[in-house]
C-alpha positions as CSV (number, residue, x, y, z in Angstrom):
1,M,103.4,107.9,121.5
2,T,104.1,106.3,124.9
3,L,105.9,109.6,126.0
4,V,103.1,111.7,124.8
5,F,100.4,109.6,126.4
6,R,102.7,109.7,129.6
7,L,103.0,113.2,129.5
8,R,99.3,113.7,129.1
9,G,98.8,111.8,132.1
10,E,96.8,108.9,130.3
11,I,99.4,106.3,131.5
12,E,101.5,105.7,134.5
13,S,105.3,106.0,134.5
14,G,105.6,102.2,135.4
15,A,103.3,101.2,132.3
16,A,105.2,103.4,130.2
17,L,108.5,101.9,130.9
18,A,106.9,98.4,130.4
19,Y,105.7,99.5,127.0
20,V,108.9,100.9,126.1
21,A,110.7,97.8,127.0
22,V,108.3,95.4,125.2
23,Q,108.3,97.6,122.0
24,I,112.2,97.5,121.9
25,A,112.3,93.8,122.4
26,S,109.5,93.1,120.0
27,G,111.0,95.3,117.3
28,I,114.6,93.4,117.7
29,F,112.8,90.0,117.4
30,A,110.8,91.2,114.5
31,A,114.0,92.1,112.9
32,F,115.5,88.6,113.5
33,A,112.1,87.0,112.2
34,V,112.4,89.0,109.1
35,H,116.2,87.9,108.4
36,L,115.0,84.1,108.9
37,M,112.2,84.6,106.4
38,F,114.7,86.0,103.7
39,D,117.5,83.4,104.8
40,L,119.8,86.2,105.9
41,P,122.0,85.9,109.0
42,I,119.6,86.4,111.7
43,V,121.7,88.5,114.1
44,Q,123.2,91.6,112.4
45,I,124.2,95.2,113.3
46,S,123.6,97.9,110.8
47,T,126.4,99.8,109.1
48,V,123.8,102.0,107.2
49,A,124.8,105.6,107.8
50,R,121.8,107.9,108.5
51,T,122.8,111.2,110.0
52,G,122.6,114.9,109.3
53,L,120.4,117.8,109.3
54,G,118.1,116.6,106.4
55,Q,117.7,113.1,108.1
56,W,117.0,114.5,111.5
57,A,114.6,117.2,109.8
58,G,112.8,114.2,108.1
59,E,112.6,112.3,111.3
60,G,111.1,115.3,113.2
61,V,108.5,115.8,110.5
62,A,107.6,112.0,110.2
63,T,107.1,111.9,114.0
64,F,105.2,115.0,114.1
65,G,102.8,114.0,111.4
66,L,102.4,110.5,113.1
67,I,101.6,111.6,116.4
68,L,99.2,114.3,115.2
69,T,97.5,111.7,113.1
70,I,97.1,109.4,116.1
71,L,95.7,112.2,118.4
72,A,93.4,113.5,115.7
73,T,92.1,110.1,115.0
74,L,91.7,109.3,118.6
75,R,89.6,112.2,119.1
76,A,87.4,111.8,115.9
77,R,87.4,108.2,115.3
78,P,89.3,105.9,117.6
79,E,88.5,102.7,115.8
80,A,90.2,104.0,112.8
81,I,93.6,104.4,114.5
82,P,95.3,101.2,112.8
83,A,94.3,102.3,109.5
84,S,95.4,105.9,109.9
85,V,98.5,104.8,111.3
86,A,99.3,102.4,108.7
87,L,98.4,104.9,105.8
88,Y,100.4,107.7,107.3
89,I,103.7,105.7,107.7
90,F,103.2,104.1,104.2
91,A,103.1,107.9,102.9
92,A,105.8,109.2,105.1
93,C,108.3,106.5,103.9
94,W,108.0,108.2,100.5
95,F,107.8,111.9,101.8
96,T,110.6,112.0,104.2
97,S,114.2,112.1,103.8
98,S,114.7,109.6,106.6
99,T,112.1,107.1,105.3
100,S,110.0,107.5,108.4
101,F,111.3,105.5,111.5
102,A,109.1,107.9,113.7
103,N,109.5,105.8,116.8
104,P,112.7,105.2,119.0
105,A,111.9,101.5,119.6
106,I,111.7,101.1,115.7
107,T,114.8,103.1,115.2
108,I,116.5,100.7,117.9
109,A,115.0,97.7,116.2
110,R,116.5,98.8,112.8
111,S,120.0,99.0,114.1
112,F,119.8,95.2,114.1
113,T,119.4,94.7,110.4
114,N,122.2,95.5,107.9
115,T,119.7,95.8,105.1
116,F,118.8,98.9,103.3
117,T,116.2,99.6,106.2
118,G,118.9,99.8,108.8
119,I,120.5,102.5,110.9
120,S,124.0,102.5,112.3
121,P,123.7,102.4,116.0
122,V,125.9,105.8,116.3
123,D,123.3,107.4,114.3
124,I,120.6,106.4,116.7
125,P,120.7,109.4,119.1
126,G,120.2,112.1,116.4
127,F,117.1,110.3,115.1
128,V,115.6,109.7,118.8
129,I,116.1,113.3,119.6
130,A,114.4,114.4,116.5
131,Q,111.5,111.9,117.4
132,I,111.3,113.6,120.6
133,A,111.0,117.0,119.2
134,G,108.5,116.0,116.6
135,A,106.3,114.2,119.2
136,L,106.5,117.3,121.7
137,A,105.7,119.5,118.9
138,A,102.7,117.5,117.8
139,M,101.4,117.4,121.2
140,G,101.6,121.1,121.4
141,A,99.8,121.4,118.1
142,A,97.1,119.2,119.1
143,R,96.7,121.1,122.3
144,V,96.3,124.4,120.4
145,L,94.2,123.1,117.5
146,F,91.8,120.9,119.6
147,A,91.3,123.7,122.1
148,A,90.5,126.1,119.1
149,A,88.1,123.6,117.6
150,Q,86.4,123.3,120.9
151,E,86.0,127.0,121.6
152,S,84.4,127.4,118.1
153,G,81.8,124.8,119.0
154,P,79.7,122.9,116.4
155,R,79.2,124.6,113.0
156,P,75.5,125.0,111.9
């Protein structure tokens, strides 16, 4: 979402870079906290392989849907964004082959857990490329869908 907001001119580059840094650091610390809560070794590196066209397609679909959900909710009912994101991610965990990482910061953070939710560091680039493609596609779809809705005007 940070990339989309930057490309839409809604945030400055410096703020976008700061958000990304904080998101990655927070995700890694969250992984460590979860390990602590479940009495696992705190620092881990994942060996869980997640690669291939099916996984990347799943990530593209997951990210497309997440970004489109956020943009649509932002337009229609901004106060509902937290609930819509939570509901979408919960569902996408079940309907995508990748289990919906849908965010590069989350992907990086999940490389720091060797549980079933992890991703091997060597598999991160394919996921991030798919996520960027899904985000850009959602941004384009939102532009087309919302422009069409604006042109049609209110319905009687």
